[in-house]
N, C-alpha and C positions, 0 to 999 in steps of 0.2 A: 680544371676550373677551381675557383676559390669558394670556400664555404666557411661558415662560423659554426663551431661545434662545442657543445657542453661536454667537458671531459671529466667531470666530477670535482669534488672539493671546491665548489663555488667558482669554477674556472671556465672561461670561454676562450677558445683559441681559434685563430684563422688557420685552416688546413687546405691542402690541395687534394682534389678528388678527380677521378676520371669520369667525364660525362658519359652516360649510357643512353643510347637511342630509345625513344619511347616504344613500349611493347604494344601488343594488340589491345585495343580499347583504351590506350593511354594518350595523354597530351603532354608535350614538353613545352614548358613555359620559360621564356627569358624573364627572370624575375626583375622587377623594377624597384619596388619598395616593400619593406617588411616592417610592420609595427610590433613593438614588444608590449607585453601586458603582464598582469599579476600572475597569471598561470605560468608564464615563462620564468618569473621570479621564484615561484614555488619550486620549479625544476632546478634553478640555479642554487637554491638554498639546500638542495638535497632532499626536499620533502617527498619527492616522487622517484627516488632512486630505485625503489622496488619495482617500478613500472617502466622506467626509462633505461634503455641499454646504451652505455657510453662507448665511444664518442657519439653523441646525438646531435644531429642538425635540427635545431628548433625552428619555430616560426610558423604561424598559422593565420596571421593577418597580413594580407599581401595584395599586390597588383603586379601585372606584367603583360607581356605580349606572347601570343602563341608562336613558338619557334618551329615546331614540327608536330605531326600527328602520327600515331602508330597505325599498323595494319588494321583495317576494318573500322577505323574511327570515323564517325560522321557527325555533322552538326557543328563542327568547329574547324577553322582553317588558319593556316599560318598568317600572322599579321593581326589577328583578332586581339583586341585589348580586353583582358579578363581579370577576374579574381577567382578565388577557389573557396567553396564551402567545404571545410576540412573534415568531413564526416564520411566514413566508409562503413556501411552496415551489411549484415549478412542476408537480410531479406527472408529469413526462415524462422526467426525466434517469435514468440508470442507478441512482443511489442511491434515488430515489423509487420506481422500478419494482421495486427489491429490497425495498421496505418500510421504507426508512430516510429518510423524508421530513424528519426533523429535521436531517439533514446533507445536504440537497439540494445538488447541485453548483452550483445557481444560487439559493441561498437568499437571501431578503431578510430581514434582521434588523430588525424594526420597532423604531424608536427610535434606530437608527443609519443604516440605509440608507433609511428613510422616517420621517416625523414620529412623535415619541413622545408620552409621556403628560404632559409638563410643560406642559399647557394645560387650560383649564377644561372644554372639550368636545372629545372625541377620537373620530374615526371609525376603526373597524378592521373587518377581515373577520369575519363572524359565526363562521366556523369557528375563529377564534382565541380566542373568548370561553369562559372556564371559570367555572361558577357557584361561589360561595362557600358552604360549608356553613352551615346555620342555627347561630347562636350564635358564629360567628367574626366578630370586629369588623373594620370596614374598616381600622383601623389595623394590626392583625395581618395582615389580608388582603394588605397591600402586601408582605409577606415571602414570599408563596407562590413567587414566581419564584426567589429565591435558595435557598429550601429545596428546590425542585424540582431545582436544580443538584446539591445534595448528594444527594438521593435517586437521581438518575441516576448520580452517581459511585459510590455505594455498590452500586447494582445492577450497574454495569459491572464492579466488582471482585468481584462474587459473594460478598459478605461473608455469613458464616454464623454461626449461634448458637454461642457459645463461643469464637470466634476472638479473637485479639489483633491490633489494628490500630494503626498509627502514622500520625498526621497531621502532616506537616511544614508548618508555617505556622499561626499561631493568630489570623488575621484572621477576618472574618465567615464566609467560606465554609469555612475550616478548622474553626471551631467548629461550624458546621452539619453538616459531614461527620462530625465526631466524635459529634454528637448523634444523627444518623440511624443511624450505625453502632451506637451503643449501643441505640437502639430496635430495631434488627434483631438484637440479642442478643449483640453483640461487646463487648469491653472496649477502650477507646480511650485512647491517650496522645498528647499534643500536644507537638511539638518547636517551640519558639519562642524567638527571641533577645531579643525585647522583654519587659522585665520586667512592664510593665503588662498586656500581653496574656496573659502566663503567669498573672498573678494572676486575670484574668477567667476563664480556662479552668479554673484550679484551683477557683475559687469555684463552678463548674458541676459539679464532681465528677470532673474528668479529671486523670490523672497528667500532669505537665508536666516537660519537659526543657529545660535551657538548653544548647544545643550549644557555646556559648563557654566554659562552665564545666566540663563533663564530657564524657567520651568517649561519644557517643550510641550508638555500636555496642555498646560494652561494657555500657551501661545497658540496652539492649534485650535483649541476651543474658541478662543477669541477670533481667530482668523476665519473660522467656519461658522461663526455666530452660534456657537454652542453645540453644533451637531457632531463635530469630529470629521476627519478626512474620509473621503469615499474610498481611497486606496492608499496603502503605504507600501513602499518598496524598501526592503532591508538589503542594502548594498555594501554596508561597512564591514561586515564580518565580525563585529564586536559583540561580546556577550551582553553587555549592558544595553546595546541597541535592540537586541532581540527581545529582551525583557520589557523594554519600554514601548515597543512598537504597537502592541495591542491597545495601549492606553490612548493612542492617537486616533483611533478609528471610530466612525459612527456606527450606529446599529446596522448590522449586516454589511459592514465594510469588508474589504479584501486586503489581506496581508500577503504579499508576494516575496518569497525568499529568493534573492538573486545571488548573494554572496555565497562562497563556498566555506562552510563551517567544518573545520577538521575534527570537531568533537561535539557531543550533544550539548545543547544549550537549554537553560530554563525558559519556559514559556508560561505566561499567565493564562492558564486554561480556564480559570474562573471568568476572566474577561471574554474569552472566546465563547463560553457557554452563555454568559449574561447578555451579550449583545449579538449573539448568533453570527459570529464572525466566520469568514472563510479564510483558510490558510492554504496557500498555493506554493508549489515549487516551480521554478522556471530554469530550465537547463538548455543551453545552446540555442538552436534555432532550426527552422524549416526553410526549404528553398524559397517559399514565398516571402519569408522575412528578409532573406538576402536580396531578393528582387526589389522589395519595397525600400530597403536600406539604400541600395544603389540609386533608386529614383529620388529619394529624399536628398541625398548628397548632390545629385545632378541639379536639383532645383535650388540648392543653396540654403535649405532650411536647417541644415546641421552646421554648427559653428566649427567647421573643419580647421580653418587656419588658427583659430584660438586654441584648439585642442592640441595641435602639433607644436610642441614647444622646442623640439630639437630634431635635426636630421644629421646623421653621421654616416660615413662610408663603412663598408663591410669590415674593413680592417680595424675599425674602432668599435666593433660590436660590444666588446667588454666595457668600454667607456659608456656606451648607451645603457647597458645594464646598471652600471654604477649610478648614473643619473637617476634612473627610475627607482633604484633601491633606496636612494637618499631622499626621495620625495621631492626632488627638485623639478620634476617635469610631470605633465599630464600624459602626453603621448610622445614617445620617441620613435622616429622612423629610421630604419637602416636603408641607405641608398645602395642597393645591390647593383642596380643598373649602371651606376657610375663606374663600378669595378669592371663591368663587362665592356663598357665603352673604352676603358683604358687598356684593356687586354690586347 
C-alpha cells in the first residue's frame, strides 16, 4: 500500500508499506480523506522532531470505511463509514481516574506519537472509532476532528445563548470556533490581521476586525455597548494577541486559550484581577465533542465546502503541505481513497 511519510528536513515522501491485518481490539480502515492542519505543519518544520520518529506517517483528521476488524472486536463492522478520535489513553493516571482521559498524563496522540491516516489502510484501536451519521459525505466527514476541537473550545468557555464572543485568529479553527459559537446561540466577531481571511470570515456572516487598522478594544466596547465580550478565544498563537485579549472582556468574562504557544507569553494579570476574569485552557476534545461535531456537519450548519479550499491525491501530499504552509488555503484534504481505487 502507499503512504505519505515525513522523513525529516521538511520533507514528505510517498512510500510503499506492507499492510498488516488488524490485531485484537483493532479496526482496519480504508482511508478516504485526510485533512492537514497546523500541528502537521509543526511536525514538517521539525518543531516536534524530539517527539516524532521518522519516517512518520502523519494525519489525524480523516474519514474512511471499515475494511476489517480484528479478533474480539465488537460494535463496528466492515462497511461502516467512520472517523477516528485520535487519542489513546492509559486509563490509570490521575487525569484518567478523574474522568479526563482526553488529557491523560501519558496520552498517545495517534498520527503524531504513532502512525496516522496518510496511508491506504490504517489500523486503530476500536474504541477510537466514531461512526459518521447517515447522509454525511466522507469528504465532509474528514472535518469532524477540527470541528470537534471547536466544539470542545466553545463548551470549555461555557458559551451561552445571547452572548457576544470574540475569536482572535481567522484561520480554520478560528472560523470553526465562531461557527460553533453561533450555533450555540452566540454572536461572534473575528479579529484577523490577514485581509483574505477577514474576507472569508465576513462572507460567512461574521463581524470582522483588523487589529492593525482599528483599536480592537474600542471596537469591542462599542459592539457590546460598553460591557466587553462575554468570551474571547485566543486562536492566533501571537504574543500581541494574548496581551490584548484581556482588554476585550467584560467583568467576569472568560478567556479561552486555544492556540499552542511554544513559549511563555505576557498576560495582563491586573486586568484579570480587576475584572475577575477566568482564564481557561482548551486542549483536544472528548468523545461527546466528536459526536456533536459529526451531527453539526450532517445538519449543514458548518461551512464545510467553504473551508475545503483544495483536494489533492496522496502522491501530491507534499504539494498540499506547501499550499498550507504558504497560507493559500484554509483546509487542504488528501484524497487517499482515490489512490486505493486506482490500485
